[in-house]
C-alpha positions as CSV (number, residue, x, y, z in Angstrom):
1,M,127.4,111.4,80.7
2,H,127.4,115.2,80.8
3,C,125.5,117.2,83.3
4,V,126.1,120.8,84.5
5,Y,125.7,119.8,88.2
6,Y,126.5,116.7,90.1
7,P,126.8,115.8,93.9
8,P,127.7,117.2,96.3
9,E,125.5,119.7,94.6
10,V,121.9,119.1,95.9
11,G,118.8,119.0,93.7
12,G,116.5,116.7,91.7
13,L,118.6,116.7,88.6
14,E,121.8,116.0,90.5
15,S,120.1,113.2,92.4
16,H,118.7,111.6,89.3
17,V,122.0,111.6,87.4
18,H,124.0,110.4,90.4
19,F,121.9,107.4,91.1
20,L,121.5,106.5,87.4
21,C,125.3,106.7,86.9
22,R,125.9,104.7,90.1
23,A,123.4,102.0,89.1
24,L,125.0,101.6,85.6
25,A,128.5,101.4,87.2
26,A,127.2,98.8,89.7
27,R,126.3,96.6,86.7
28,G,129.8,96.6,85.4
29,H,129.7,99.5,82.9
30,R,132.4,102.1,82.7
31,V,130.6,105.5,83.5
32,D,132.4,108.8,83.1
33,I,130.5,112.1,83.8
34,V,131.7,115.5,82.8
35,T,130.3,118.1,85.1
36,S,131.2,121.5,86.5
37,R,133.5,122.4,89.3
38,S,130.7,124.6,90.8
39,R,132.2,124.3,94.2
40,Q,135.9,124.8,95.1
41,D,135.8,122.2,97.9
42,V,135.6,119.3,95.4
43,P,138.4,117.9,93.2
44,S,138.7,118.2,89.5
45,Y,138.6,114.4,89.2
46,E,137.4,111.7,91.6
47,E,136.0,108.2,91.5
48,R,132.7,108.4,93.4
49,D,130.6,105.3,93.9
50,G,132.3,103.6,91.0
51,V,131.6,106.6,88.7
52,H,134.5,108.6,87.1
53,V,133.7,112.3,87.8
54,W,135.5,115.0,85.8
55,R,134.8,118.6,86.8
56,T,135.7,121.4,84.5
57,W,135.7,125.2,84.8
58,F,132.5,126.9,85.9
59,P,132.2,130.7,86.0
60,G,128.9,130.9,87.8
61,K,125.2,129.9,88.1
62,S,123.7,131.9,85.3
63,T,122.8,131.4,81.6
64,V,126.1,132.9,80.6
65,G,127.9,130.7,83.1
66,W,126.2,127.5,81.8
67,I,127.1,128.4,78.2
68,A,130.7,129.2,79.2
69,H,130.9,125.9,81.1
70,A,129.5,124.0,78.1
71,A,132.1,125.5,75.8
72,G,135.0,124.9,78.3
73,S,134.0,121.3,78.8
74,I,134.2,120.4,75.1
75,P,137.9,119.2,75.2
76,K,137.3,116.8,78.1
77,S,134.0,115.6,76.5
78,V,135.7,114.9,73.2
79,S,138.6,113.1,74.8
80,L,136.3,110.8,76.8
81,G,133.7,110.6,74.0
82,R,136.2,109.0,71.6
83,K,136.3,105.9,73.8
84,A,132.6,105.8,74.7
85,D,129.9,103.6,73.3
86,I,127.1,106.0,74.3
87,L,127.0,109.8,74.9
88,H,124.2,111.0,77.2
89,A,123.4,114.7,77.6
90,Q,121.5,115.3,80.8
91,A,120.5,118.9,80.2
92,F,120.3,121.3,77.3
93,Q,123.7,122.8,78.3
94,S,125.1,119.3,77.9
95,V,124.1,118.8,74.2
96,P,126.7,120.9,72.4
97,P,129.8,119.4,74.2
98,L,128.5,115.9,73.3
99,Q,127.6,116.9,69.8
100,A,131.3,117.7,69.4
101,A,132.2,114.4,71.0
102,R,129.9,112.6,68.5
103,A,131.6,114.4,65.6
104,A,135.0,113.2,66.8
105,G,133.9,109.6,67.3
106,S,130.9,107.4,66.4
107,A,128.9,107.0,69.6
108,P,125.1,107.7,69.5
109,L,123.8,110.7,71.4
110,V,121.0,110.4,73.9
111,T,119.4,113.6,75.4
112,T,117.2,113.9,78.5
113,W,115.1,117.0,79.0
114,H,114.6,118.0,82.6
115,T,113.3,120.8,84.8
116,S,110.8,123.6,84.6
117,H,113.7,125.9,83.4
118,F,113.5,124.1,80.1
119,L,109.8,124.9,79.9
120,K,110.4,128.5,80.7
121,L,113.1,128.8,78.0
122,A,110.8,127.1,75.5
123,E,108.3,130.0,75.9
124,R,110.9,132.5,74.7
125,P,111.1,133.2,71.0
126,G,114.8,133.5,70.9
127,W,115.3,130.1,72.6
128,R,112.7,128.0,70.7
129,S,114.8,127.5,67.6
130,I,117.9,126.8,69.6
131,L,116.2,124.2,71.8
132,G,114.4,122.7,68.8
133,R,117.8,122.1,67.0
134,L,119.2,120.6,70.2
135,V,116.2,118.2,70.5
136,A,116.5,117.3,66.8
137,S,120.2,116.4,67.2
138,G,119.5,113.5,69.5
139,D,119.6,109.9,68.3
140,A,117.2,109.1,71.2
141,N,115.4,111.7,73.3
142,L,114.0,111.3,76.8
143,A,112.0,113.7,79.1
144,A,111.3,113.7,82.8
145,S,107.6,114.3,82.3
146,T,104.9,114.0,79.6
147,E,104.6,117.8,79.6
148,I,108.3,118.3,78.9
149,A,108.2,115.6,76.2
150,E,105.2,117.2,74.4
151,V,106.9,120.7,74.5
152,A,110.2,119.2,73.2
153,M,108.4,117.5,70.3
154,R,106.6,120.8,69.4
155,L,110.0,122.5,69.3
156,A,111.4,119.8,67.0
157,P,108.6,118.5,64.7
158,G,109.3,114.9,63.6
159,S,111.4,114.1,66.7
160,V,110.3,111.4,69.1
161,V,110.7,112.2,72.8
162,E,109.9,109.4,75.3
163,P,108.6,110.5,78.8
164,L,110.6,108.6,81.4
165,T,110.0,109.5,85.0
166,N,113.1,110.0,87.1
167,G,113.9,107.2,89.5
168,V,114.4,106.8,93.2
169,E,117.0,104.8,95.1
170,T,114.4,102.8,97.1
171,D,116.9,101.1,99.3
172,L,118.0,104.5,100.6
173,F,114.6,106.2,100.6
174,R,112.4,103.9,102.6
175,P,110.4,104.0,105.9
176,G,112.9,104.1,108.7
177,P,114.0,106.0,111.8
178,A,113.3,109.7,112.1
179,A,116.2,112.1,112.4
180,L,114.2,114.5,114.6
181,E,112.4,114.1,117.9
182,P,108.6,113.7,117.4
183,P,106.4,116.8,117.9
184,V,104.6,117.4,121.1
185,P,101.6,115.0,121.7
186,G,98.6,116.0,119.6
187,R,100.6,118.1,117.1
188,R,100.8,117.0,113.5
189,R,104.0,117.5,111.4
190,V,104.3,118.1,107.7
191,I,107.4,118.6,105.7
192,V,108.0,120.9,102.6
193,P,111.3,119.8,101.0
194,R,111.6,122.7,98.6
195,R,114.4,125.2,97.8
196,L,113.1,128.7,98.6
197,F,112.8,130.0,95.1
198,H,109.6,131.6,93.7
199,K,108.8,128.8,91.3
200,N,108.5,126.3,94.2
201,G,105.6,128.2,95.6
202,V,106.5,127.9,99.3
203,E,104.9,131.3,99.9
204,Y,101.5,129.8,99.3
205,F,102.1,127.0,101.8
206,V,103.0,129.6,104.4
207,R,99.9,131.6,103.6
208,A,97.8,128.3,103.9
209,L,99.3,127.4,107.3
210,P,96.9,129.6,109.4
211,L,94.0,128.0,107.6
212,I,95.3,124.5,108.3
213,A,95.9,125.4,111.9
214,E,92.1,126.2,112.3
215,H,91.5,122.5,111.9
216,H,94.7,120.8,113.1
217,D,97.5,121.6,115.6
218,V,100.2,121.5,112.9
219,E,103.9,122.4,112.5
220,A,106.0,122.4,109.3
221,L,109.6,121.6,108.5
222,L,110.9,123.6,105.5
223,V,114.0,121.9,104.1
224,G,115.9,124.0,101.6
225,D,117.3,127.5,101.2
226,G,117.2,130.2,98.7
227,P,116.6,133.9,98.0
228,E,113.1,133.9,99.4
229,R,114.0,132.8,102.9
230,H,114.0,136.2,104.6
231,R,110.8,137.2,103.0
232,L,109.1,133.9,104.0
233,E,110.3,134.2,107.6
234,A,108.9,137.7,107.7
235,L,105.6,136.4,106.2
236,A,105.3,133.7,108.8
237,T,105.7,136.3,111.5
238,E,103.2,138.6,109.9
239,L,100.7,135.7,109.7
240,G,101.3,134.7,113.3
241,V,102.6,131.2,112.5
242,Q,106.3,131.7,113.1
243,D,106.1,129.2,116.0
244,R,104.7,126.6,113.6
245,V,107.4,126.8,110.9
246,D,111.0,125.5,111.3
247,F,113.3,126.8,108.5
248,L,115.9,124.0,108.4
249,G,117.9,125.4,105.5
250,A,119.8,123.3,102.9
251,R,120.6,119.8,104.1
252,P,122.9,117.2,102.4
253,H,121.0,114.7,100.3
254,D,122.1,111.8,102.6
255,D,120.2,113.5,105.5
256,M,116.9,113.5,103.6
257,P,115.6,110.0,104.4
258,G,115.7,110.7,108.2
259,L,114.2,114.1,107.8
260,L,111.4,112.8,105.6
261,N,110.7,110.1,108.1
262,S,110.3,112.7,110.8
263,A,107.0,113.9,109.2
264,E,103.7,112.3,108.3
265,L,102.8,114.3,105.2
266,A,104.8,116.2,102.5
267,V,103.6,119.2,100.7
268,F,104.8,120.4,97.2
269,P,103.3,123.8,96.4
270,S,105.2,124.2,93.1
271,L,104.2,126.8,90.5
272,M,106.2,124.9,87.8
273,E,107.5,121.4,88.1
274,A,108.9,118.5,86.1
275,T,108.4,115.1,87.7
276,S,109.7,115.9,91.1
277,V,112.4,113.5,92.4
278,A,111.8,114.9,95.9
279,A,108.2,114.0,95.8
280,L,109.1,110.5,94.7
281,E,111.6,110.2,97.5
282,C,108.9,111.2,100.0
283,M,106.6,108.5,98.6
284,A,109.4,105.9,98.7
285,C,109.7,106.7,102.4
286,G,106.0,106.0,102.8
287,I,105.1,109.7,103.2
288,P,101.8,110.7,101.4
289,V,102.2,113.8,99.2
290,A,99.9,116.9,98.7
291,A,101.0,118.6,95.5
292,S,99.9,121.4,93.2
293,R,98.3,120.3,89.9
294,V,101.2,121.4,87.6
295,G,103.8,119.8,85.4
296,G,104.5,116.1,86.1
297,L,103.2,116.0,89.6
298,P,99.7,114.7,88.5
299,E,101.5,111.9,86.8
300,I,102.7,110.5,90.2
301,V,100.2,111.8,92.7
302,D,96.5,111.1,93.0
303,D,93.9,110.4,95.8
304,S,95.3,106.9,96.5
305,V,98.7,108.3,97.6
306,G,97.9,111.9,98.6
307,A,96.0,114.9,97.0
308,L,96.3,117.5,94.4
309,F,95.4,121.2,94.7
310,E,95.4,124.3,92.5
311,P,98.8,126.1,92.3
312,A,99.1,129.6,94.0
313,N,95.8,128.9,95.9
314,P,96.3,128.8,99.7
315,A,92.7,128.0,100.3
316,D,92.7,125.0,98.0
317,L,96.1,123.9,99.4
318,S,94.9,124.1,103.0
319,A,91.7,122.2,102.1
320,A,93.8,119.4,100.6
321,V,96.1,119.2,103.6
322,V,93.2,119.3,106.1
323,R,91.5,116.4,104.2
324,L,94.6,114.3,104.2
325,L,95.3,114.8,107.9
326,G,91.9,113.3,108.5
327,R,92.6,110.2,106.5
328,D,94.6,107.1,107.2
329,L,98.1,108.4,106.3
330,A,99.8,105.1,107.1
331,A,97.7,103.4,104.4
332,L,98.3,106.1,101.9
333,G,102.0,106.0,102.6
334,T,102.1,102.2,102.1
335,A,100.4,102.6,98.7
336,A,102.8,105.5,97.8
337,R,105.9,103.4,98.5
338,S,104.5,100.4,96.6
339,R,103.8,102.6,93.6
340,V,107.4,104.0,93.5
341,V,109.0,100.5,94.0
342,D,106.8,99.1,91.2
343,Q,107.1,102.0,88.7
344,W,109.9,104.4,89.5
345,S,112.7,102.6,91.3
346,N,116.2,103.4,90.1
347,R,116.6,99.8,89.2
348,R,113.7,100.1,86.6
349,L,115.2,103.4,85.4
350,A,118.6,101.8,84.8
351,D,116.9,98.8,83.0
352,R,115.1,101.2,80.6
353,H,118.3,103.2,79.9
354,L,120.2,100.1,79.1
355,E,117.5,98.9,76.7
356,I,117.7,102.3,74.9
357,Y,121.5,102.2,74.8
358,E,121.6,98.7,73.4
359,A,119.0,99.4,70.8
360,L,121.1,102.3,69.5
361,L,124.2,100.2,69.4
362,D,122.3,97.4,67.6
363,R,121.1,100.0,65.1
364,R,124.6,101.4,64.6
365,G,126.0,97.8,64.1
366,A,123.4,97.0,61.5
367,A,124.0,100.3,59.5
C-alpha cells in the first residue's frame, strides 16, 4: 500500500486505509504501507496492528509537499514492491511511486480514487491530462463514490473504475456508552464531526442553528479543527448561539465512538464530499444522519436513516434537522446501523479487495 497519510493522522482517508490494512493483516497477509512522516512524534518504521508502516520524508501539507513526498518515497516503494504480490495506490500522489515499483517487479497496480480534492483537481485543465494518465495506468481502479468513478472514467476514456464505498469497523463504531454527560433535561444534542475547512460547510450549520432553536431546545458538538474555527466562533456569537455550540477541536479517532454516542443526530453540511467515512461511522453507532445532497452522501443517506438537504442552504438544513428531531430517531438509528453492517462493514470491504487482488493474480498467472 501507499498513502500520503496514515494514523495517527486523523481523517476519512486515513481511517479507511488503516482499517483495510488491519483487516488484511488479520487474515494472515503481509501488509506494508509506505506513507509520510508528517508528524515528528512518530517513528520512521513501526508495526502497528499487524501492519508494517514505513514513513518517509515529508516537507509539508501542500501540492508541492505531496509531490516531493511521492518522489522521495520511490526508493522504499521499489524496495518493498519487488517482494509484493499486489501494489495498491490509495491516492493520486501514490500512483507514481508504485508505477516505479511495478516497473522494477511484476506486481499488478490497483488504484483507489478518494476525496473531494480529486474532484477539484479534475476541474483544472492542467491536471486533467495528468490525472487521466494516472487512472489509465492502473490494472484495476476503484473509487470511493459513483461521482468520483464517473469523473475518473471521463478523464481516462476506456478505463473501468469500480465504485466501492469505504468501510467502517463496525465492532468499534457501534451503539455504546457516551463519552460526555447528557444535556440538561429537555435539550436535544446534535454532533457535527467535521474539520473546520470551507469545503465542509460548517458555516451553514452555524447559520441554521438559530432557525433550529426556534423549534427545539438544541445544542451542538463540533468535533474537528481547522482554519475556519475563529471565524465560526465569532459567527456563533454574532448570531447569539454561542451558548449552544461547543467547539471540541480535533480528537483522536479512538475517541470518536464515545463522542458520537453522546449525541442523537449527526449533521454533515458538506459543500463537496466523497462517500464520507465519518457519516458511515455515525450510522454504525446508530446515529441518524442529516447530510447535504452532494457527492457520495446521497448514496448512503435517505429518509429511512436520516435526511438530505441542499448544500449552502441554512433554511433547508434547519428544516431537515427540525423534521428529524420530530421523528423516532432510535428507529432511524437502528436502520442506519443495519445498513452499514449489511453493506459497508470493513469485513465486506476486505472481502471485495481480496477478490480483486486474486483476480489480478489469476490473470497474471494465465498470461
